[in-house]
C-alpha positions, 0 to 999 in steps of 0.5 A: 602478357609479354614475351622476351629474353626471360620468357613469358611474363606480366608487366604493369605500368602506372604513370601520374603527375606529382609536385603540382604537375611538374614531375611525371612519375612512373612505376614499372613492375614485370614478373617473369615465369620461372625458367626452371621448375621450382624456381622463383619468378624473376621480378623487375621493378623501377621507379622513374621521374620525368621532369623538364630541365629549363637550363638544358631545355630537355626532358630528363628521366631519373630511374631508381632500382631496388638493387640500389642504383640510379640511372639518369637519362638525358635523351638527345634530340631526334636524329636526321632519321627521326630516331631518338638518341639515348 
């Protein structure tokens, strides 16, 4: 059970290695209880692929969303404070 901006909900995540272990795929699904009686639950899904870019020497993530957009993520090295920079 998770609790956040949309309210209470249930989230599932599944990770597995694909393409001979070169890519880590991730599937996420969250279902949030309706905020208004009789409304449909809010559902969020995404599919991501983590891989290693040899040229940049970085792990990269590309997320795909059912709304039709793709989000590439190129994390930066940790800062002096130790926090990752997105």
